[in-house]
Backbone as a chain_set.jsonl record, in Angstrom:
{"seq": "XXXXXXXXXXXXXXXXXXXXXXXXXXXXXXXXXXXXXXXXXXXXXXXXXXXXXXXXXXXXXXXXXXXXXXXXXXXXXXXXXXXXXXXXXXXXXXXXXXXXXXXXXXXXXXXXXXXXXXXXXXXXXXXXXXXXXXXXXXXXXXXXXXXXXX", "coords": {"N": [[43.338, 93.628, 101.079], [40.967, 96.044, 101.979], [38.427, 97.909, 100.378], [36.371, 100.832, 99.904], [33.495, 102.913, 99.125], [32.969, 106.379, 99.169], [31.034, 109.413, 99.513], [31.704, 112.622, 98.523], [31.311, 115.383, 100.678], [31.392, 118.005, 99.76], [31.413, 118.289, 96.843], [29.779, 116.215, 96.056], [30.435, 113.935, 94.643], [31.155, 110.478, 94.078], [33.773, 108.495, 95.469], [36.432, 106.187, 95.431], [38.068, 104.532, 98.09], [40.757, 103.336, 100.204], [40.135, 101.292, 102.955], [41.747, 101.277, 105.21], [43.001, 103.699, 105.413], [43.232, 107.065, 106.797], [42.658, 109.627, 105.892], [41.659, 111.29, 102.847], [41.886, 112.926, 99.656], [39.601, 114.653, 97.748], [38.642, 114.928, 94.257], [37.798, 117.485, 93.899], [39.365, 118.935, 95.562], [38.94, 119.015, 98.292], [39.905, 117.989, 101.534], [39.214, 114.982, 103.046], [38.165, 113.559, 106.021], [38.246, 110.303, 106.788], [37.4, 108.934, 109.005], [35.055, 109.992, 109.813], [33.261, 109.424, 107.873], [30.857, 107.417, 106.134], [31.593, 104.317, 104.923], [30.739, 102.784, 101.954], [29.69, 99.943, 100.011], [31.713, 97.886, 100.495], [34.566, 96.053, 99.511], [36.961, 93.613, 98.312], [38.21, 93.735, 95.956], [39.844, 95.756, 93.557], [38.766, 96.14, 91.017], [36.012, 95.682, 91.346], [35.56, 97.807, 93.035], [35.99, 100.032, 91.341], [33.863, 99.688, 89.562], [31.73, 100.021, 91.337], [32.075, 102.693, 92.134], [31.624, 103.963, 89.693], [28.909, 103.264, 89.214], [27.718, 104.481, 91.45], [28.315, 107.218, 90.989], [26.917, 107.582, 88.58], [24.314, 107.184, 89.493], [24.119, 109.295, 91.315], [24.406, 111.562, 89.652], [22.364, 111.183, 87.81], [20.187, 111.171, 89.384], [18.927, 108.885, 90.115], [18.21, 105.87, 92.031], [20.615, 104.81, 94.485], [22.91, 102.157, 93.925], [22.434, 98.864, 95.338], [24.002, 98.018, 98.423], [26.898, 96.039, 98.704], [27.358, 93.297, 100.669], [30.024, 92.263, 102.694], [31.437, 89.072, 102.441], [31.717, 86.46, 104.804], [34.69, 84.807, 105.22], [35.855, 81.485, 104.594], [37.249, 79.737, 107.294], [39.237, 77.819, 106.878], [40.3, 78.487, 104.413], [41.39, 80.998, 104.999], [43.334, 80.186, 106.795], [45.057, 78.657, 105.178], [45.994, 80.656, 103.504], [47.556, 82.124, 105.249], [49.628, 80.352, 105.621], [50.869, 80.118, 103.163], [53.093, 81.723, 102.7], [55.192, 80.481, 103.937], [58.001, 78.661, 103.14], [59.309, 76.21, 103.713], [58.272, 72.89, 103.688], [57.748, 71.212, 105.931], [57.643, 73.021, 108.049], [55.453, 74.5, 107.183], [53.421, 72.586, 107.398], [53.505, 72.201, 110.164], [52.643, 74.72, 111.016], [50.057, 74.684, 109.951], [48.951, 72.643, 111.526], [49.078, 73.874, 114.044], [47.369, 76.084, 113.597], [44.959, 74.719, 113.067], [44.581, 73.537, 115.558], [44.191, 75.804, 117.123], [41.86, 76.751, 115.934], [39.97, 74.605, 116.175], [40.501, 73.269, 118.548], [40.824, 70.443, 118.843], [41.707, 68.523, 116.109], [40.706, 66.612, 113.203], [41.31, 64.012, 110.736], [39.631, 64.659, 108.664], [39.49, 67.457, 108.833], [42.102, 68.051, 108.116], [41.961, 67.08, 105.514], [40.297, 68.967, 104.285], [41.961, 71.214, 104.345], [44.13, 70.229, 102.863], [42.9, 69.882, 100.392], [42.553, 72.511, 99.612], [45.181, 73.461, 99.527], [46.446, 71.558, 97.868], [48.763, 69.991, 97.636], [49.919, 67.723, 99.268], [48.43, 64.625, 100.407], [45.951, 64.299, 103.011], [46.429, 62.195, 104.751], [49.142, 61.668, 104.328], [50.225, 64.082, 105.216], [49.491, 63.997, 107.936], [50.883, 61.706, 108.746], [53.566, 62.557, 108.407], [53.598, 64.697, 110.213], [53.206, 63.328, 112.635], [55.442, 61.685, 112.576], [57.516, 63.496, 112.932], [56.974, 64.355, 115.445], [55.195, 66.544, 115.857], [52.511, 66.677, 116.255], [50.066, 65.206, 118.438], [48.03, 62.417, 119.364], [45.002, 62.834, 120.865], [42.644, 61.513, 121.343], [40.845, 58.79, 119.893], [41.47, 59.245, 116.594], [41.585, 62.012, 116.867], [43.498, 64.962, 117.013], [46.175, 67.106, 118.235], [48.273, 69.992, 118.076], [51.697, 70.111, 119.086]], "CA": [[43.062, 95.009, 101.402], [39.555, 96.38, 101.833], [38.133, 99.176, 99.724], [35.003, 101.286, 100.066], [33.101, 104.087, 98.353], [32.41, 107.487, 99.951], [30.502, 110.52, 98.717], [32.296, 113.876, 99.009], [30.276, 116.308, 101.155], [31.472, 119.288, 99.081], [30.995, 118.249, 95.442], [28.764, 115.191, 95.887], [30.905, 112.866, 93.778], [31.61, 109.261, 94.745], [35.213, 108.286, 95.38], [36.898, 104.93, 96.002], [39.129, 104.721, 99.074], [41.216, 102.183, 100.97], [39.488, 101.413, 104.263], [42.705, 101.435, 106.303], [43.495, 105.076, 105.411], [42.505, 107.974, 107.679], [42.189, 110.779, 105.129], [41.823, 111.261, 101.399], [41.589, 114.202, 99.026], [38.663, 114.504, 96.639], [39.071, 115.583, 93.032], [37.471, 118.911, 93.993], [40.371, 119.57, 96.395], [38.618, 118.941, 99.711], [40.499, 116.919, 102.308], [38.112, 114.297, 103.715], [38.524, 112.7, 107.147], [37.479, 109.078, 106.57], [36.852, 108.399, 110.257], [33.709, 110.552, 109.984], [32.477, 109.099, 106.685], [30.341, 106.061, 106.027], [32.109, 103.598, 103.763], [29.72, 101.957, 101.317], [30.139, 98.989, 98.996], [32.989, 97.293, 100.88], [34.999, 94.992, 98.619], [38.387, 93.29, 98.317], [38.702, 93.84, 94.587], [39.878, 97.1, 92.978], [37.877, 96.198, 89.85], [34.651, 95.865, 91.875], [35.506, 99.168, 93.571], [35.83, 100.953, 90.22], [32.493, 99.541, 89.065], [30.834, 100.607, 92.345], [32.202, 104.158, 92.045], [30.953, 104.377, 88.456], [27.463, 103.155, 89.427], [27.298, 105.503, 92.418], [28.355, 108.518, 90.32], [25.816, 107.622, 87.627], [23.086, 107.351, 90.256], [24.112, 110.643, 91.896], [24.217, 112.553, 88.601], [21.087, 110.955, 87.15], [19.108, 111.286, 90.353], [18.329, 107.576, 90.362], [18.563, 105.268, 93.324], [21.963, 104.284, 94.64], [22.927, 100.694, 93.834], [22.395, 98.217, 96.646], [25.318, 97.803, 99.004], [27.369, 94.663, 98.703], [27.799, 92.861, 101.996], [31.229, 91.449, 102.623], [31.189, 87.687, 102.827], [32.63, 85.896, 105.78], [35.522, 83.842, 104.53], [36.039, 80.179, 105.184], [38.445, 79.77, 108.139], [40.265, 76.955, 106.306], [40.937, 79.257, 103.355], [42.223, 82.007, 105.654], [44.462, 79.491, 107.38], [46.007, 78.289, 104.132], [46.631, 81.877, 103.009], [48.611, 82.468, 106.206], [50.741, 79.41, 105.509], [51.463, 80.139, 101.825], [54.367, 82.432, 102.717], [56.219, 79.603, 104.492], [58.575, 77.863, 102.053], [59.66, 74.873, 104.19], [57.036, 72.1, 103.773], [57.524, 70.723, 107.29], [57.225, 74.178, 108.848], [54.1, 74.823, 106.744], [52.509, 71.611, 108.016], [53.443, 72.507, 111.598], [51.798, 75.903, 111.152], [48.677, 74.239, 109.706], [48.512, 71.912, 112.718], [48.859, 74.861, 115.114], [46.162, 76.842, 113.261], [43.806, 73.836, 113.27], [44.405, 73.391, 116.999], [43.592, 77.057, 117.601], [40.503, 76.841, 115.385], [39.06, 73.55, 116.591], [41.077, 72.694, 119.769], [41.271, 69.125, 118.409], [41.332, 68.374, 114.698], [40.637, 65.25, 112.688], [41.831, 63.839, 109.381], [38.718, 65.385, 107.774], [39.934, 68.846, 108.829], [43.311, 68.082, 107.288], [41.547, 66.883, 104.111], [39.811, 70.26, 103.769], [43.132, 72.062, 104.12], [44.908, 69.638, 101.772], [42.186, 70.155, 99.152], [42.808, 73.911, 99.247], [46.602, 73.589, 99.197], [46.635, 70.737, 96.692], [50.115, 69.418, 97.52], [49.969, 66.378, 99.837], [47.156, 64.125, 100.916], [45.802, 64.52, 104.445], [47.054, 61.08, 105.456], [50.587, 61.889, 104.258], [50.536, 65.198, 106.11], [49.373, 63.524, 109.31], [51.989, 60.781, 108.995], [54.8, 63.353, 108.577], [53.486, 65.448, 111.463], [53.428, 62.397, 113.741], [56.826, 61.223, 112.469], [58.393, 64.544, 113.473], [56.461, 64.683, 116.781], [54.603, 67.878, 115.85], [51.144, 66.517, 116.742], [49.826, 63.991, 119.208], [46.654, 61.946, 119.306], [44.357, 62.986, 122.159], [41.592, 60.515, 121.387], [40.864, 58.035, 118.636], [41.23, 60.055, 115.414], [41.626, 63.445, 117.166], [44.893, 65.351, 117.17], [46.524, 68.454, 118.659], [49.661, 70.37, 117.823], [52.535, 70.132, 120.281]], "C": [[41.588, 95.273, 101.127], [39.434, 97.772, 101.213], [36.68, 99.537, 99.989], [34.755, 102.526, 99.223], [32.546, 105.119, 99.327], [31.848, 108.51, 98.98], [31.037, 111.809, 99.333], [31.19, 114.822, 99.463], [30.29, 117.655, 100.433], [30.908, 119.215, 97.663], [29.948, 117.171, 95.161], [29.155, 114.057, 94.953], [31.363, 111.673, 94.613], [33.103, 109.08, 94.5], [35.547, 106.955, 96.034], [38.072, 105.183, 96.93], [39.535, 103.382, 99.669], [40.697, 102.347, 102.399], [40.479, 101.608, 105.402], [43.298, 102.844, 106.375], [42.647, 105.956, 106.319], [41.94, 109.184, 106.937], [42.377, 110.514, 103.644], [41.504, 112.657, 100.873], [40.703, 113.941, 97.818], [39.223, 115.218, 95.418], [38.738, 117.069, 93.036], [38.451, 119.657, 94.892], [40.1, 119.481, 97.883], [39.31, 117.742, 100.355], [39.391, 116.297, 103.156], [38.669, 113.386, 104.795], [37.643, 111.455, 107.075], [36.893, 108.5, 107.855], [35.438, 108.903, 110.505], [32.785, 110.225, 108.813], [32.0, 107.658, 106.742], [30.899, 105.436, 104.756], [31.016, 102.687, 103.242], [30.393, 100.99, 100.366], [31.518, 98.413, 99.315], [33.312, 96.108, 99.967], [36.49, 94.751, 98.796], [39.024, 93.55, 96.963], [38.714, 95.287, 94.091], [38.965, 97.233, 91.756], [36.423, 96.383, 90.285], [34.491, 97.274, 92.431], [35.274, 100.165, 92.447], [34.409, 100.887, 89.661], [31.501, 100.173, 90.032], [30.874, 102.135, 92.308], [31.47, 104.664, 90.808], [29.435, 104.329, 88.613], [26.953, 104.227, 90.38], [27.292, 106.886, 91.775], [27.222, 108.652, 89.306], [24.492, 107.842, 88.351], [22.992, 108.755, 90.846], [23.839, 111.703, 90.827], [22.863, 112.403, 87.92], [19.899, 111.064, 88.095], [18.426, 109.967, 90.665], [18.738, 107.029, 91.718], [20.0, 104.763, 93.324], [21.902, 102.767, 94.518], [22.97, 100.071, 95.219], [23.808, 97.927, 97.12], [25.652, 96.329, 99.002], [27.868, 94.342, 100.102], [29.06, 92.024, 101.828], [30.931, 90.053, 103.153], [32.197, 87.262, 103.871], [33.394, 84.771, 105.089], [35.63, 82.555, 105.32], [37.314, 80.186, 106.033], [39.573, 78.885, 107.599], [41.007, 77.684, 105.183], [41.854, 80.325, 103.946], [43.485, 81.377, 106.219], [45.5, 79.145, 106.321], [46.686, 79.521, 103.537], [47.739, 82.333, 103.945], [49.837, 81.601, 106.004], [51.427, 79.44, 104.147], [52.843, 80.795, 101.805], [55.511, 81.549, 103.215], [56.706, 78.661, 103.387], [58.866, 76.426, 102.472], [58.388, 74.042, 104.371], [56.725, 71.602, 105.181], [57.045, 71.856, 108.201], [55.803, 74.597, 108.477], [53.086, 73.869, 107.378], [52.385, 71.834, 109.519], [52.528, 73.699, 111.851], [50.328, 75.557, 110.91], [48.134, 73.515, 110.929], [48.227, 72.869, 113.87], [47.576, 75.644, 114.852], [44.899, 76.0, 113.442], [43.528, 73.633, 114.75], [43.774, 74.646, 117.584], [42.135, 77.147, 117.172], [39.55, 75.857, 116.03], [39.409, 72.924, 117.941], [41.552, 71.259, 119.541], [40.82, 68.959, 116.963], [41.383, 66.915, 114.287], [41.266, 65.19, 111.301], [40.934, 64.571, 108.382], [39.089, 66.865, 107.697], [41.194, 68.997, 107.97], [42.979, 67.888, 105.809], [41.069, 68.189, 103.501], [40.97, 71.189, 103.454], [43.944, 71.543, 102.938], [44.23, 69.875, 100.419], [42.432, 71.585, 98.682], [44.254, 74.079, 98.794], [46.928, 72.804, 97.933], [48.006, 70.119, 96.555], [50.152, 67.973, 97.999], [48.568, 65.927, 100.217], [47.132, 64.324, 102.434], [46.502, 63.42, 105.235], [48.574, 61.226, 105.457], [51.012, 63.015, 105.194], [50.53, 64.74, 107.558], [50.521, 62.586, 109.665], [53.297, 61.54, 109.216], [54.767, 64.15, 109.863], [53.743, 64.544, 112.67], [54.874, 61.899, 113.745], [57.792, 62.221, 113.092], [57.92, 65.048, 114.835], [55.93, 66.105, 116.88], [53.143, 67.857, 116.271], [51.074, 65.255, 117.596], [48.344, 63.676, 119.186], [46.057, 62.027, 120.703], [43.3, 61.944, 122.393], [41.639, 59.792, 120.045], [40.502, 58.951, 117.465], [41.221, 61.555, 115.65], [43.051, 63.828, 117.549], [45.007, 66.796, 117.651], [47.979, 68.727, 118.3], [50.413, 70.42, 119.151], [52.869, 71.561, 120.612]], "O": [[41.034, 94.773, 100.148], [40.226, 98.674, 101.488], [35.855, 98.666, 100.264], [35.687, 103.116, 98.676], [31.751, 104.787, 100.205], [32.142, 108.483, 97.785], [30.847, 112.058, 100.523], [30.231, 115.048, 98.725], [29.299, 118.383, 100.485], [30.02, 119.993, 97.313], [29.293, 117.216, 94.12], [28.294, 113.294, 94.516], [31.891, 111.836, 95.712], [33.626, 109.465, 93.454], [34.998, 106.63, 97.087], [38.971, 105.957, 96.602], [38.77, 102.418, 99.646], [40.811, 103.425, 102.982], [40.084, 102.067, 106.474], [44.03, 103.149, 107.316], [41.486, 105.645, 106.584], [40.885, 109.706, 107.297], [43.144, 109.64, 103.239], [40.914, 113.472, 101.583], [41.02, 113.107, 96.97], [40.158, 116.012, 95.523], [39.321, 117.836, 92.271], [38.387, 120.883, 94.984], [40.968, 119.846, 98.677], [39.308, 116.637, 99.812], [38.706, 117.001, 103.898], [39.533, 112.549, 104.532], [36.432, 111.538, 107.277], [35.989, 107.666, 107.803], [34.7, 108.326, 111.304], [31.65, 110.7, 108.768], [32.657, 106.793, 107.322], [30.705, 105.953, 103.656], [30.433, 101.908, 103.997], [31.538, 101.198, 99.963], [32.406, 98.456, 98.464], [32.454, 95.272, 99.685], [37.198, 95.584, 99.362], [40.249, 93.58, 96.844], [37.7, 95.977, 94.191], [38.446, 98.316, 91.488], [35.683, 97.15, 89.669], [33.421, 97.871, 92.317], [34.44, 101.06, 92.585], [33.823, 101.917, 89.325], [30.531, 100.795, 89.601], [29.841, 102.793, 92.435], [30.775, 105.679, 90.867], [28.743, 105.255, 88.189], [25.894, 104.814, 90.158], [26.356, 107.656, 91.991], [26.629, 109.723, 89.183], [23.644, 108.599, 87.88], [21.911, 109.344, 90.877], [23.102, 112.655, 91.087], [22.274, 113.397, 87.495], [18.746, 111.051, 87.663], [17.444, 109.938, 91.407], [19.509, 107.647, 92.452], [20.527, 104.344, 92.293], [20.934, 102.153, 94.967], [23.48, 100.674, 96.163], [24.697, 97.628, 96.322], [24.8, 95.48, 99.264], [28.713, 95.053, 100.645], [29.149, 91.184, 100.932], [30.263, 89.883, 104.173], [33.365, 87.647, 103.832], [32.802, 83.898, 104.456], [35.512, 82.539, 106.546], [38.364, 80.601, 105.543], [40.745, 79.172, 107.839], [42.215, 77.511, 105.027], [42.964, 80.536, 103.457], [44.57, 81.953, 106.136], [46.697, 79.322, 106.547], [47.837, 79.439, 103.109], [48.752, 82.868, 103.493], [50.964, 82.06, 106.193], [52.487, 78.832, 103.994], [53.676, 80.447, 100.967], [56.676, 81.839, 102.945], [55.909, 77.95, 102.774], [58.688, 75.509, 101.671], [57.506, 74.44, 105.131], [55.562, 71.574, 105.582], [56.149, 71.665, 109.023], [55.029, 75.001, 109.345], [52.026, 74.293, 107.837], [51.304, 71.681, 110.088], [51.731, 73.689, 112.789], [49.449, 76.084, 111.592], [46.991, 73.739, 111.33], [47.246, 72.696, 114.593], [46.779, 75.851, 115.767], [43.881, 76.505, 113.916], [42.37, 73.564, 115.159], [42.91, 74.554, 118.456], [41.277, 77.567, 117.948], [38.435, 76.227, 116.398], [38.639, 72.096, 118.428], [42.625, 70.904, 120.03], [39.664, 69.232, 116.638], [42.023, 66.091, 114.94], [41.702, 66.209, 110.765], [41.419, 65.055, 107.36], [39.014, 67.468, 106.626], [41.327, 69.948, 107.201], [43.64, 68.465, 104.945], [41.384, 68.498, 102.352], [40.971, 71.869, 102.428], [44.397, 72.327, 102.104], [44.912, 70.05, 99.41], [42.511, 71.837, 97.48], [44.525, 74.755, 97.802], [47.6, 73.311, 97.035], [48.39, 69.747, 95.447], [50.398, 67.074, 97.194], [47.646, 66.734, 100.334], [48.178, 64.497, 103.06], [47.104, 63.689, 106.274], [49.225, 60.943, 106.463], [52.03, 62.915, 105.879], [51.446, 65.05, 108.32], [51.069, 62.663, 110.765], [54.058, 61.201, 110.122], [55.787, 64.276, 110.54], [54.419, 64.947, 113.617], [55.462, 61.714, 114.811], [58.779, 61.826, 113.713], [58.417, 66.063, 115.325], [56.181, 66.798, 117.867], [52.584, 68.901, 116.609], [51.914, 64.361, 117.486], [47.509, 64.563, 119.012], [46.541, 61.371, 121.625], [43.078, 61.529, 123.531], [42.41, 60.169, 119.163], [39.356, 59.387, 117.353], [40.887, 62.313, 114.739], [43.721, 63.122, 118.303], [44.085, 67.597, 117.501], [48.802, 67.814, 118.231], [49.841, 70.73, 120.196], [53.572, 71.82, 121.589]]}, "num_chains": 1, "name": "protein.A"}
């Protein structure tokens, strides 16, 4: 979930909000339409959000400069892929989903791509995963060392 900081146009206080919400109510009672507000300090962590709100309020009340905005980092596609597959309990189905995601990401994947995923997951080695995928006919070899999901 993404969070951001806004500044209330009525009272001038900073407030932390969830970015997927459309409205929020400030502590002063004003209903704020978030579609018209600029979200600052985007973060994934509620703890970072609380720290950002505290710094923004201190800067607003003390008249000092606002803290620099934190840019959201682009996440590694292999990490995102493994997070999608964590919910799947069946190991064979999880490996099939990994093969499909790698095929979507790279069109053809190699053992090195599987190694990166296996390092994040930490369960099987890439060679074992590939052997099981081929054994169950879930991937096929398009070229020497390059694979695709069926």
